[in-house]
A tleap script that builds the chain and sets N, CA, C and O, in Angstrom:
source leaprc.protein.ff14SB
mol = sequence {
  NMET VAL ASN TYR GLY GLU GLN LEU ASP ARG
  THR PHE ALA ALA LEU VAL ASP PRO THR ARG
  ARG ALA ILE LEU ALA ARG LEU GLU GLN GLU
  ASP ALA THR SER VAL SER GLU LEU ALA LYS
  PRO PHE ALA ILE LYS LEU PRO ALA VAL MET
  LYS HIE LEU ASP VAL LEU ASP GLY ALA GLY
  LEU ILE THR ARG SER LYS VAL GLY ARG THR
  VAL THR VAL ARG LEU ALA PRO GLU PRO MET
  ARG GLU ALA MET GLU TRP LEU ARG ARG TYR
  GLU ARG PHE TRP SER GLN SER LEU ASP ARG
  LEU ALA ALA TYR ALA ALA ALA ARG GLU ALA
  ASP ALA LYS GLU ALA GLU ALA LYS PRO SER
  GLY SER LYS GLY GLU GLY CALA
}
set mol.1.N position { 43.744 41.873 11.560 }
set mol.1.CA position { 43.222 40.797 11.659 }
set mol.1.C position { 42.973 39.910 12.499 }
set mol.1.O position { 41.913 39.313 12.691 }
set mol.2.N position { 44.466 39.765 13.281 }
set mol.2.CA position { 44.197 39.037 14.420 }
set mol.2.C position { 42.892 38.416 15.014 }
set mol.2.O position { 42.646 37.210 15.042 }
set mol.3.N position { 41.741 39.852 15.688 }
set mol.3.CA position { 41.403 40.293 16.415 }
set mol.3.C position { 39.879 39.872 15.739 }
set mol.3.O position { 38.979 39.242 16.294 }
set mol.4.N position { 39.900 40.357 14.551 }
set mol.4.CA position { 38.528 39.935 13.043 }
set mol.4.C position { 38.610 37.857 13.630 }
set mol.4.O position { 37.649 37.184 14.002 }
set mol.5.N position { 39.410 37.606 13.554 }
set mol.5.CA position { 39.487 36.389 13.388 }
set mol.5.C position { 38.823 35.226 14.320 }
set mol.5.O position { 38.147 34.198 14.288 }
set mol.6.N position { 39.624 36.290 15.311 }
set mol.6.CA position { 39.306 35.818 17.102 }
set mol.6.C position { 38.028 36.062 17.687 }
set mol.6.O position { 37.870 35.434 18.733 }
set mol.7.N position { 37.193 36.682 17.388 }
set mol.7.CA position { 36.117 37.353 17.529 }
set mol.7.C position { 35.310 36.648 17.059 }
set mol.7.O position { 34.387 36.250 17.770 }
set mol.8.N position { 35.428 36.174 15.360 }
set mol.8.CA position { 34.665 35.393 14.972 }
set mol.8.C position { 35.016 33.246 15.220 }
set mol.8.O position { 34.514 32.237 14.726 }
set mol.9.N position { 35.929 33.474 16.063 }
set mol.9.CA position { 36.064 32.130 16.511 }
set mol.9.C position { 35.331 32.422 17.865 }
set mol.9.O position { 34.150 32.099 17.735 }
set mol.10.N position { 35.514 32.765 18.740 }
set mol.10.CA position { 34.412 33.268 19.942 }
set mol.10.C position { 32.688 33.062 19.371 }
set mol.10.O position { 31.837 32.289 19.812 }
set mol.11.N position { 32.570 34.193 18.099 }
set mol.11.CA position { 31.305 33.821 18.079 }
set mol.11.C position { 30.593 32.505 17.380 }
set mol.11.O position { 29.421 32.253 17.663 }
set mol.12.N position { 31.230 31.785 16.584 }
set mol.12.CA position { 30.794 30.566 16.118 }
set mol.12.C position { 30.811 29.907 17.096 }
set mol.12.O position { 29.778 29.369 17.493 }
set mol.13.N position { 32.427 29.726 17.983 }
set mol.13.CA position { 32.076 29.105 19.315 }
set mol.13.C position { 30.912 28.097 20.019 }
set mol.13.O position { 30.531 26.956 20.279 }
set mol.14.N position { 30.607 30.137 20.121 }
set mol.14.CA position { 29.419 30.011 21.279 }
set mol.14.C position { 28.282 29.923 20.465 }
set mol.14.O position { 27.385 29.409 21.133 }
set mol.15.N position { 27.872 30.212 19.227 }
set mol.15.CA position { 26.781 29.940 18.920 }
set mol.15.C position { 26.275 27.986 18.020 }
set mol.15.O position { 25.448 27.581 17.203 }
set mol.16.N position { 27.356 27.409 18.829 }
set mol.16.CA position { 27.815 26.034 18.450 }
set mol.16.C position { 26.540 25.271 19.128 }
set mol.16.O position { 25.949 24.422 18.461 }
set mol.17.N position { 26.021 25.647 20.767 }
set mol.17.CA position { 25.759 25.379 21.528 }
set mol.17.C position { 24.090 25.466 21.530 }
set mol.17.O position { 23.692 26.623 21.669 }
set mol.18.N position { 22.781 24.213 21.371 }
set mol.18.CA position { 21.854 24.804 21.192 }
set mol.18.C position { 20.913 25.869 22.105 }
set mol.18.O position { 20.017 26.667 21.830 }
set mol.19.N position { 21.786 25.336 23.664 }
set mol.19.CA position { 20.640 26.079 24.579 }
set mol.19.C position { 21.450 27.448 24.496 }
set mol.19.O position { 20.785 28.222 25.185 }
set mol.20.N position { 22.635 28.182 23.960 }
set mol.20.CA position { 23.184 29.081 23.810 }
set mol.20.C position { 22.141 30.294 22.934 }
set mol.20.O position { 21.620 31.394 23.121 }
set mol.21.N position { 22.293 29.028 21.688 }
set mol.21.CA position { 21.052 30.058 20.508 }
set mol.21.C position { 19.624 30.280 21.028 }
set mol.21.O position { 18.949 31.309 21.042 }
set mol.22.N position { 19.240 28.568 21.612 }
set mol.22.CA position { 17.822 29.637 22.361 }
set mol.22.C position { 18.074 30.743 22.957 }
set mol.22.O position { 17.784 31.761 22.328 }
set mol.23.N position { 18.606 30.880 24.162 }
set mol.23.CA position { 18.791 31.852 25.052 }
set mol.23.C position { 18.679 32.966 23.936 }
set mol.23.O position { 17.613 33.579 23.878 }
set mol.24.N position { 19.754 33.301 22.985 }
set mol.24.CA position { 19.854 34.200 22.098 }
set mol.24.C position { 18.599 34.531 21.482 }
set mol.24.O position { 18.229 35.680 21.239 }
set mol.25.N position { 17.889 33.362 21.213 }
set mol.25.CA position { 16.486 33.764 20.297 }
set mol.25.C position { 15.320 34.785 20.953 }
set mol.25.O position { 14.853 35.864 20.587 }
set mol.26.N position { 14.988 33.530 22.594 }
set mol.26.CA position { 14.633 34.505 23.198 }
set mol.26.C position { 15.081 36.155 23.756 }
set mol.26.O position { 14.147 36.930 23.961 }
set mol.27.N position { 15.978 36.463 23.900 }
set mol.27.CA position { 16.734 37.452 24.094 }
set mol.27.C position { 16.346 39.058 23.187 }
set mol.27.O position { 16.123 40.211 23.554 }
set mol.28.N position { 16.471 37.918 21.044 }
set mol.28.CA position { 16.083 38.557 20.702 }
set mol.28.C position { 14.462 39.063 20.104 }
set mol.28.O position { 14.210 39.858 19.199 }
set mol.29.N position { 13.570 38.322 20.931 }
set mol.29.CA position { 12.312 38.833 21.345 }
set mol.29.C position { 11.975 39.544 22.234 }
set mol.29.O position { 10.878 40.096 22.149 }
set mol.30.N position { 12.950 39.795 23.566 }
set mol.30.CA position { 12.658 40.462 24.248 }
set mol.30.C position { 13.141 41.103 24.509 }
set mol.30.O position { 14.236 40.570 24.685 }
set mol.31.N position { 13.267 42.533 24.843 }
set mol.31.CA position { 14.791 43.596 24.746 }
set mol.31.C position { 15.650 43.409 25.352 }
set mol.31.O position { 16.799 43.195 24.967 }
set mol.32.N position { 15.187 43.464 26.579 }
set mol.32.CA position { 16.050 42.761 28.001 }
set mol.32.C position { 15.252 41.608 29.560 }
set mol.32.O position { 14.208 41.769 30.192 }
set mol.33.N position { 15.957 40.907 29.629 }
set mol.33.CA position { 15.630 40.142 30.633 }
set mol.33.C position { 16.176 39.680 31.992 }
set mol.33.O position { 17.316 39.252 31.814 }
set mol.34.N position { 15.868 39.613 33.062 }
set mol.34.CA position { 16.536 39.158 34.305 }
set mol.34.C position { 17.081 37.835 33.864 }
set mol.34.O position { 16.552 37.197 32.953 }
set mol.35.N position { 18.185 37.407 34.539 }
set mol.35.CA position { 18.669 36.179 34.560 }
set mol.35.C position { 17.952 34.984 34.659 }
set mol.35.O position { 17.989 33.981 33.945 }
set mol.36.N position { 17.129 35.310 35.903 }
set mol.36.CA position { 15.982 34.461 36.303 }
set mol.36.C position { 14.798 33.845 35.447 }
set mol.36.O position { 14.283 32.765 35.160 }
set mol.37.N position { 14.678 35.343 35.198 }
set mol.37.CA position { 13.082 34.982 34.019 }
set mol.37.C position { 14.095 33.964 32.780 }
set mol.37.O position { 13.733 32.808 32.561 }
set mol.38.N position { 15.350 34.548 32.049 }
set mol.38.CA position { 15.660 34.020 31.055 }
set mol.38.C position { 15.717 32.097 31.305 }
set mol.38.O position { 15.379 31.288 30.441 }
set mol.39.N position { 16.186 31.777 32.581 }
set mol.39.CA position { 16.706 30.558 32.691 }
set mol.39.C position { 15.508 29.434 33.446 }
set mol.39.O position { 15.632 28.268 33.821 }
set mol.40.N position { 14.445 30.296 33.461 }
set mol.40.CA position { 12.928 29.680 33.632 }
set mol.40.C position { 13.195 28.504 32.338 }
set mol.40.O position { 13.848 27.488 32.575 }
set mol.41.N position { 12.733 28.717 31.248 }
set mol.41.CA position { 12.323 27.697 30.229 }
set mol.41.C position { 13.071 26.835 30.054 }
set mol.41.O position { 12.574 25.899 29.428 }
set mol.42.N position { 14.380 26.681 30.413 }
set mol.42.CA position { 15.171 25.370 30.325 }
set mol.42.C position { 15.109 24.581 31.604 }
set mol.42.O position { 14.936 25.036 32.735 }
set mol.43.N position { 15.321 22.990 31.150 }
set mol.43.CA position { 15.410 22.310 31.885 }
set mol.43.C position { 16.876 22.258 32.254 }
set mol.43.O position { 17.256 21.091 32.355 }
set mol.44.N position { 17.764 23.102 32.472 }
set mol.44.CA position { 18.809 22.819 32.807 }
set mol.44.C position { 18.933 23.714 34.492 }
set mol.44.O position { 17.859 24.307 34.600 }
set mol.45.N position { 19.610 23.937 35.475 }
set mol.45.CA position { 19.757 24.517 36.529 }
set mol.45.C position { 20.627 26.016 36.582 }
set mol.45.O position { 21.783 26.247 36.227 }
set mol.46.N position { 19.695 26.836 37.111 }
set mol.46.CA position { 20.537 28.275 37.416 }
set mol.46.C position { 22.085 28.106 36.720 }
set mol.46.O position { 22.323 28.482 35.572 }
set mol.47.N position { 22.934 27.574 37.470 }
set mol.47.CA position { 24.447 27.735 37.908 }
set mol.47.C position { 24.911 27.289 36.079 }
set mol.47.O position { 26.030 27.528 35.626 }
set mol.48.N position { 24.007 26.756 35.424 }
set mol.48.CA position { 24.601 26.070 33.522 }
set mol.48.C position { 24.270 27.772 33.407 }
set mol.48.O position { 25.023 28.746 33.403 }
set mol.49.N position { 22.722 27.629 33.314 }
set mol.49.CA position { 22.811 29.068 32.132 }
set mol.49.C position { 23.423 30.140 32.663 }
set mol.49.O position { 23.212 31.264 32.210 }
set mol.50.N position { 24.150 29.947 33.559 }
set mol.50.CA position { 25.292 31.262 33.768 }
set mol.50.C position { 26.449 30.892 34.029 }
set mol.50.O position { 27.246 31.541 34.706 }
set mol.51.N position { 26.746 29.345 33.296 }
set mol.51.CA position { 27.945 29.276 32.393 }
set mol.51.C position { 27.564 29.666 30.633 }
set mol.51.O position { 28.435 29.763 29.768 }
set mol.52.N position { 25.971 29.860 30.376 }
set mol.52.CA position { 26.211 29.637 29.083 }
set mol.52.C position { 26.360 31.201 28.676 }
set mol.52.O position { 26.859 31.648 27.644 }
set mol.53.N position { 25.756 31.958 29.839 }
set mol.53.CA position { 26.265 33.413 29.511 }
set mol.53.C position { 27.424 33.677 29.434 }
set mol.53.O position { 27.927 34.200 28.439 }
set mol.54.N position { 27.918 33.427 30.256 }
set mol.54.CA position { 29.049 33.604 30.603 }
set mol.54.C position { 29.743 33.478 29.117 }
set mol.54.O position { 30.229 34.541 28.730 }
set mol.55.N position { 29.881 32.301 28.165 }
set mol.55.CA position { 30.261 32.228 26.774 }
set mol.55.C position { 30.361 33.004 25.662 }
set mol.55.O position { 31.192 33.252 24.789 }
set mol.56.N position { 28.098 33.627 26.283 }
set mol.56.CA position { 27.944 34.250 25.346 }
set mol.56.C position { 28.312 35.860 25.511 }
set mol.56.O position { 28.752 36.408 24.500 }
set mol.57.N position { 28.174 36.596 26.623 }
set mol.57.CA position { 29.082 36.959 27.399 }
set mol.57.C position { 30.781 37.745 26.729 }
set mol.57.O position { 31.249 38.839 26.413 }
set mol.58.N position { 31.234 36.027 26.839 }
set mol.58.CA position { 33.057 36.627 26.250 }
set mol.58.C position { 32.437 36.513 24.622 }
set mol.58.O position { 33.353 37.071 24.018 }
set mol.59.N position { 31.997 36.342 24.164 }
set mol.59.CA position { 31.833 36.582 22.737 }
set mol.59.C position { 31.203 37.712 22.092 }
set mol.59.O position { 31.055 37.993 20.903 }
set mol.60.N position { 30.847 38.326 23.225 }
set mol.60.CA position { 30.275 39.842 22.938 }
set mol.60.C position { 28.540 39.653 22.131 }
set mol.60.O position { 28.093 40.426 21.284 }
set mol.61.N position { 28.150 38.989 22.432 }
set mol.61.CA position { 26.820 38.802 21.597 }
set mol.61.C position { 25.551 39.216 22.736 }
set mol.61.O position { 24.370 39.407 22.448 }
set mol.62.N position { 26.196 39.289 24.140 }
set mol.62.CA position { 24.930 39.634 25.185 }
set mol.62.C position { 26.193 40.815 25.982 }
set mol.62.O position { 27.355 40.960 25.604 }
set mol.63.N position { 25.679 41.356 26.863 }
set mol.63.CA position { 25.385 42.328 27.765 }
set mol.63.C position { 25.092 41.955 29.154 }
set mol.63.O position { 24.468 40.898 29.241 }
set mol.64.N position { 25.373 42.542 30.276 }
set mol.64.CA position { 24.968 42.305 31.519 }
set mol.64.C position { 25.241 43.240 32.517 }
set mol.64.O position { 26.428 43.466 32.752 }
set mol.65.N position { 24.395 43.821 33.142 }
set mol.65.CA position { 23.670 44.616 33.816 }
set mol.65.C position { 23.466 44.854 35.017 }
set mol.65.O position { 22.259 44.797 35.252 }
set mol.66.N position { 24.201 45.148 36.091 }
set mol.66.CA position { 23.177 44.867 37.693 }
set mol.66.C position { 23.052 45.905 38.390 }
set mol.66.O position { 23.745 46.890 38.643 }
set mol.67.N position { 21.878 45.459 38.706 }
set mol.67.CA position { 20.855 46.745 39.341 }
set mol.67.C position { 20.395 45.978 41.018 }
set mol.67.O position { 19.556 45.095 41.194 }
set mol.68.N position { 21.074 46.518 41.850 }
set mol.68.CA position { 20.513 45.677 43.134 }
set mol.68.C position { 21.295 44.138 42.993 }
set mol.68.O position { 22.475 43.858 42.779 }
set mol.69.N position { 20.094 43.294 43.210 }
set mol.69.CA position { 20.703 41.914 43.285 }
set mol.69.C position { 19.961 41.436 41.633 }
set mol.69.O position { 19.868 40.237 41.369 }
set mol.70.N position { 19.589 42.252 40.857 }
set mol.70.CA position { 18.943 41.905 39.608 }
set mol.70.C position { 19.936 41.507 38.451 }
set mol.70.O position { 20.887 42.273 38.600 }
set mol.71.N position { 20.131 40.873 37.615 }
set mol.71.CA position { 21.093 41.198 36.580 }
set mol.71.C position { 20.056 40.849 35.392 }
set mol.71.O position { 19.448 39.782 35.310 }
set mol.72.N position { 19.932 42.198 34.256 }
set mol.72.CA position { 19.701 42.557 33.502 }
set mol.72.C position { 20.686 41.475 31.951 }
set mol.72.O position { 21.893 41.516 31.714 }
set mol.73.N position { 19.707 40.721 31.268 }
set mol.73.CA position { 20.947 40.332 30.193 }
set mol.73.C position { 20.188 40.975 28.739 }
set mol.73.O position { 19.059 40.558 28.481 }
set mol.74.N position { 20.738 41.843 27.946 }
set mol.74.CA position { 20.777 42.181 26.221 }
set mol.74.C position { 21.606 41.767 25.259 }
set mol.74.O position { 22.836 41.728 25.262 }
set mol.75.N position { 20.485 41.321 24.058 }
set mol.75.CA position { 21.356 40.809 23.035 }
set mol.75.C position { 22.456 41.740 22.449 }
set mol.75.O position { 21.953 42.723 21.904 }
set mol.76.N position { 23.242 41.723 22.424 }
set mol.76.CA position { 24.614 42.684 21.838 }
set mol.76.C position { 25.088 41.982 20.127 }
set mol.76.O position { 26.085 41.284 19.938 }
set mol.77.N position { 24.015 42.425 18.979 }
set mol.77.CA position { 24.126 41.237 18.027 }
set mol.77.C position { 25.415 42.089 16.863 }
set mol.77.O position { 25.795 41.762 15.739 }
set mol.78.N position { 25.650 42.805 17.407 }
set mol.78.CA position { 26.864 43.471 16.223 }
set mol.78.C position { 27.766 41.936 15.778 }
set mol.78.O position { 27.785 41.567 14.604 }
set mol.79.N position { 28.448 41.182 16.838 }
set mol.79.CA position { 29.304 40.073 16.489 }
set mol.79.C position { 29.055 39.324 15.495 }
set mol.79.O position { 29.772 39.040 14.535 }
set mol.80.N position { 27.770 38.936 15.810 }
set mol.80.CA position { 26.758 38.259 14.605 }
set mol.80.C position { 26.505 39.173 13.267 }
set mol.80.O position { 26.754 38.494 12.271 }
set mol.81.N position { 26.268 39.926 13.081 }
set mol.81.CA position { 26.819 41.314 11.979 }
set mol.81.C position { 27.836 40.376 11.208 }
set mol.81.O position { 27.624 39.735 10.178 }
set mol.82.N position { 28.912 40.450 11.909 }
set mol.82.CA position { 30.398 40.298 11.661 }
set mol.82.C position { 30.504 39.117 11.079 }
set mol.82.O position { 31.058 39.007 9.985 }
set mol.83.N position { 30.089 38.284 11.604 }
set mol.83.CA position { 29.885 36.473 11.173 }
set mol.83.C position { 29.263 36.406 10.338 }
set mol.83.O position { 29.496 35.541 9.493 }
set mol.84.N position { 27.734 37.667 10.138 }
set mol.84.CA position { 27.112 37.048 8.685 }
set mol.84.C position { 27.793 37.886 7.725 }
set mol.84.O position { 27.632 37.474 6.576 }
set mol.85.N position { 28.600 39.069 7.832 }
set mol.85.CA position { 29.694 39.614 6.960 }
set mol.85.C position { 30.517 38.631 6.186 }
set mol.85.O position { 30.519 38.669 4.956 }
set mol.86.N position { 31.272 37.682 6.909 }
set mol.86.CA position { 32.405 36.344 6.437 }
set mol.86.C position { 31.505 35.550 5.574 }
set mol.86.O position { 31.744 35.144 4.437 }
set mol.87.N position { 30.055 35.330 6.531 }
set mol.87.CA position { 29.932 33.975 5.765 }
set mol.87.C position { 28.899 34.527 4.524 }
set mol.87.O position { 28.357 33.690 3.803 }
set mol.88.N position { 28.700 35.734 4.353 }
set mol.88.CA position { 27.845 36.305 2.926 }
set mol.88.C position { 29.339 36.046 1.703 }
set mol.88.O position { 29.257 35.923 0.481 }
set mol.89.N position { 30.508 36.032 2.496 }
set mol.89.CA position { 31.650 35.879 0.970 }
set mol.89.C position { 31.948 34.290 0.518 }
set mol.89.O position { 32.849 33.649 -0.021 }
set mol.90.N position { 30.972 34.128 0.929 }
set mol.90.CA position { 30.815 32.235 0.727 }
set mol.90.C position { 29.667 31.912 -0.236 }
set mol.90.O position { 29.454 30.931 -0.948 }
set mol.91.N position { 28.865 33.272 0.011 }
set mol.91.CA position { 26.970 32.649 -0.156 }
set mol.91.C position { 27.634 32.691 -1.786 }
set mol.91.O position { 26.589 33.123 -2.273 }
set mol.92.N position { 28.240 32.615 -2.578 }
set mol.92.CA position { 28.187 32.979 -3.927 }
set mol.92.C position { 27.921 31.019 -4.419 }
set mol.92.O position { 27.255 30.521 -5.327 }
set mol.93.N position { 28.818 30.353 -3.291 }
set mol.93.CA position { 29.233 28.722 -3.393 }
set mol.93.C position { 28.280 28.275 -2.918 }
set mol.93.O position { 28.254 27.062 -3.127 }
set mol.94.N position { 27.079 28.768 -2.125 }
set mol.94.CA position { 26.482 27.756 -1.272 }
set mol.94.C position { 24.695 28.175 -2.575 }
set mol.94.O position { 23.704 27.458 -2.713 }
set mol.95.N position { 25.003 29.579 -3.259 }
set mol.95.CA position { 23.734 29.713 -4.258 }
set mol.95.C position { 24.094 28.818 -4.985 }
set mol.95.O position { 23.495 27.760 -4.792 }
set mol.96.N position { 24.849 28.813 -5.763 }
set mol.96.CA position { 25.302 27.456 -7.440 }
set mol.96.C position { 24.784 25.933 -6.896 }
set mol.96.O position { 24.387 25.032 -7.636 }
set mol.97.N position { 24.870 25.883 -5.657 }
set mol.97.CA position { 24.940 24.500 -5.149 }
set mol.97.C position { 23.556 24.585 -5.043 }
set mol.97.O position { 22.890 23.750 -5.656 }
set mol.98.N position { 23.006 25.428 -4.388 }
set mol.98.CA position { 21.359 25.242 -4.241 }
set mol.98.C position { 20.571 25.118 -5.565 }
set mol.98.O position { 19.752 24.238 -5.833 }
set mol.99.N position { 21.034 26.354 -6.501 }
set mol.99.CA position { 20.487 26.525 -7.623 }
set mol.99.C position { 20.211 25.356 -8.459 }
set mol.99.O position { 19.126 25.144 -9.000 }
set mol.100.N position { 21.698 24.279 -8.572 }
set mol.100.CA position { 21.816 22.978 -8.762 }
set mol.100.C position { 20.343 21.943 -8.342 }
set mol.100.O position { 19.571 21.226 -8.978 }
set mol.101.N position { 20.498 22.331 -7.008 }
set mol.101.CA position { 20.087 21.004 -6.234 }
set mol.101.C position { 18.466 20.969 -6.754 }
set mol.101.O position { 17.705 20.077 -7.130 }
set mol.102.N position { 18.325 23.029 -6.488 }
set mol.102.CA position { 16.890 22.864 -7.208 }
set mol.102.C position { 16.284 22.571 -8.639 }
set mol.102.O position { 15.109 22.671 -8.993 }
set mol.103.N position { 17.614 22.106 -9.516 }
set mol.103.CA position { 16.644 22.055 -11.117 }
set mol.103.C position { 17.192 20.659 -11.124 }
set mol.103.O position { 16.798 20.182 -12.188 }
set mol.104.N position { 18.003 19.623 -10.390 }
set mol.104.CA position { 17.984 18.336 -10.323 }
set mol.104.C position { 16.631 17.614 -9.481 }
set mol.104.O position { 16.176 16.481 -9.641 }
set mol.105.N position { 16.007 19.090 -8.192 }
set mol.105.CA position { 14.827 18.196 -7.596 }
set mol.105.C position { 12.978 18.479 -8.496 }
set mol.105.O position { 11.885 17.935 -8.339 }
set mol.106.N position { 13.612 19.868 -9.630 }
set mol.106.CA position { 12.445 19.788 -10.638 }
set mol.106.C position { 12.281 18.692 -11.379 }
set mol.106.O position { 11.374 17.860 -11.373 }
set mol.107.N position { 13.542 18.803 -12.211 }
set mol.107.CA position { 14.112 17.703 -12.794 }
set mol.107.C position { 12.973 16.372 -12.890 }
set mol.107.O position { 12.091 16.092 -13.702 }
set mol.108.N position { 13.564 15.609 -11.410 }
set mol.108.CA position { 13.253 14.893 -10.654 }
set mol.108.C position { 11.765 13.988 -10.868 }
set mol.108.O position { 11.342 12.860 -11.120 }
set mol.109.N position { 11.230 15.733 -10.489 }
set mol.109.CA position { 9.997 16.062 -10.575 }
set mol.109.C position { 8.877 15.481 -11.872 }
set mol.109.O position { 7.910 14.774 -12.153 }
set mol.110.N position { 9.842 16.365 -12.316 }
set mol.110.CA position { 9.200 16.391 -13.881 }
set mol.110.C position { 8.974 14.666 -14.083 }
set mol.110.O position { 7.934 14.032 -14.265 }
set mol.111.N position { 9.999 14.337 -14.001 }
set mol.111.CA position { 10.195 12.533 -14.500 }
set mol.111.C position { 9.042 11.611 -13.860 }
set mol.111.O position { 8.428 10.889 -14.645 }
set mol.112.N position { 8.711 11.578 -12.541 }
set mol.112.CA position { 8.361 11.241 -11.801 }
set mol.112.C position { 5.938 11.060 -12.198 }
set mol.112.O position { 5.070 10.191 -12.111 }
set mol.113.N position { 6.064 12.736 -12.652 }
set mol.113.CA position { 5.119 12.987 -13.374 }
set mol.113.C position { 4.739 12.779 -14.396 }
set mol.113.O position { 3.575 12.678 -14.782 }
set mol.114.N position { 5.919 12.671 -15.085 }
set mol.114.CA position { 5.790 11.867 -16.544 }
set mol.114.C position { 5.960 10.363 -16.232 }
set mol.114.O position { 5.422 9.724 -17.136 }
set mol.115.N position { 6.479 9.591 -15.338 }
set mol.115.CA position { 5.959 8.099 -15.503 }
set mol.115.C position { 5.216 8.263 -14.830 }
set mol.115.O position { 5.227 7.275 -14.095 }
set mol.116.N position { 4.316 9.053 -14.461 }
set mol.116.CA position { 2.753 8.833 -13.621 }
set mol.116.C position { 2.092 8.585 -14.228 }
set mol.116.O position { 1.258 7.687 -14.115 }
set mol.117.N position { 2.295 9.479 -15.267 }
set mol.117.CA position { 1.051 9.834 -16.222 }
set mol.117.C position { 0.739 8.745 -17.585 }
set mol.117.O position { -0.331 8.687 -18.191 }
set mol.118.N position { 1.733 8.079 -17.816 }
set mol.118.CA position { 2.248 7.369 -18.909 }
set mol.118.C position { 0.618 5.526 -18.343 }
set mol.118.O position { 0.496 4.905 -17.287 }
set mol.119.N position { -0.047 5.423 -19.477 }
set mol.119.CA position { -0.875 4.245 -19.010 }
set mol.119.C position { 0.025 3.119 -18.698 }
set mol.119.O position { 0.806 2.763 -19.580 }
set mol.120.N position { 0.017 2.154 -16.894 }
set mol.120.CA position { 0.402 1.371 -16.597 }
set mol.120.C position { 0.865 0.154 -17.907 }
set mol.120.O position { 2.038 -0.202 -18.012 }
set mol.121.N position { -0.302 -0.423 -18.899 }
set mol.121.CA position { -1.136 -1.571 -19.452 }
set mol.121.C position { 0.202 -0.753 -21.153 }
set mol.121.O position { 0.490 -1.499 -22.089 }
set mol.122.N position { 0.553 0.243 -21.118 }
set mol.122.CA position { 1.184 0.025 -22.150 }
set mol.122.C position { 2.550 -0.829 -22.756 }
set mol.122.O position { 2.976 -0.911 -23.907 }
set mol.123.N position { 3.043 -1.422 -21.478 }
set mol.123.CA position { 4.538 -1.355 -21.867 }
set mol.123.C position { 4.549 -3.357 -21.561 }
set mol.123.O position { 4.452 -3.897 -20.459 }
set mol.124.N position { 4.674 -3.959 -22.722 }
set mol.124.CA position { 4.669 -5.159 -22.966 }
set mol.124.C position { 4.091 -5.996 -22.689 }
set mol.124.O position { 4.457 -7.171 -22.670 }
set mol.125.N position { 2.684 -5.398 -22.314 }
set mol.125.CA position { 1.382 -6.450 -22.290 }
set mol.125.C position { 0.663 -6.828 -24.250 }
set mol.125.O position { 0.467 -6.215 -25.299 }
set mol.126.N position { 0.564 -7.842 -23.832 }
set mol.126.CA position { -0.647 -7.936 -25.524 }
set mol.126.C position { -0.523 -9.494 -25.713 }
set mol.126.O position { 0.014 -10.248 -24.902 }
set mol.127.N position { -1.077 -9.845 -26.854 }
set mol.127.CA position { -1.231 -11.040 -26.982 }
set mol.127.C position { -0.187 -12.156 -27.242 }
set mol.127.O position { -0.550 -13.328 -27.342 }
savepdb mol mol.pdb
quit
């Protein structure tokens, strides 16, 4: 159980950063890409991208392979699957809250439509 918890910690810690999430999103779209291609759209220097890749690699979210001078990066989705399994245990709490929120929003919308439908001159006007 300890390893499972440690893996979850590394996964969630890696996913906290928006740049790392963007890297993973790019890797989802492309089967594999070189580090230099992966770094192109980011407004940070290559060493910073490499540090992000180190964190993702440490969490097991990517794999890297090297042929000659080219390092290729691939998505490794298994840790995210494990994180989703962990999150699913709590889905019932979110679902109940979201159902209550949806019911509240629907009631408010119905109240607003009812208020709009009432003639504005019907209250307190008279001779």
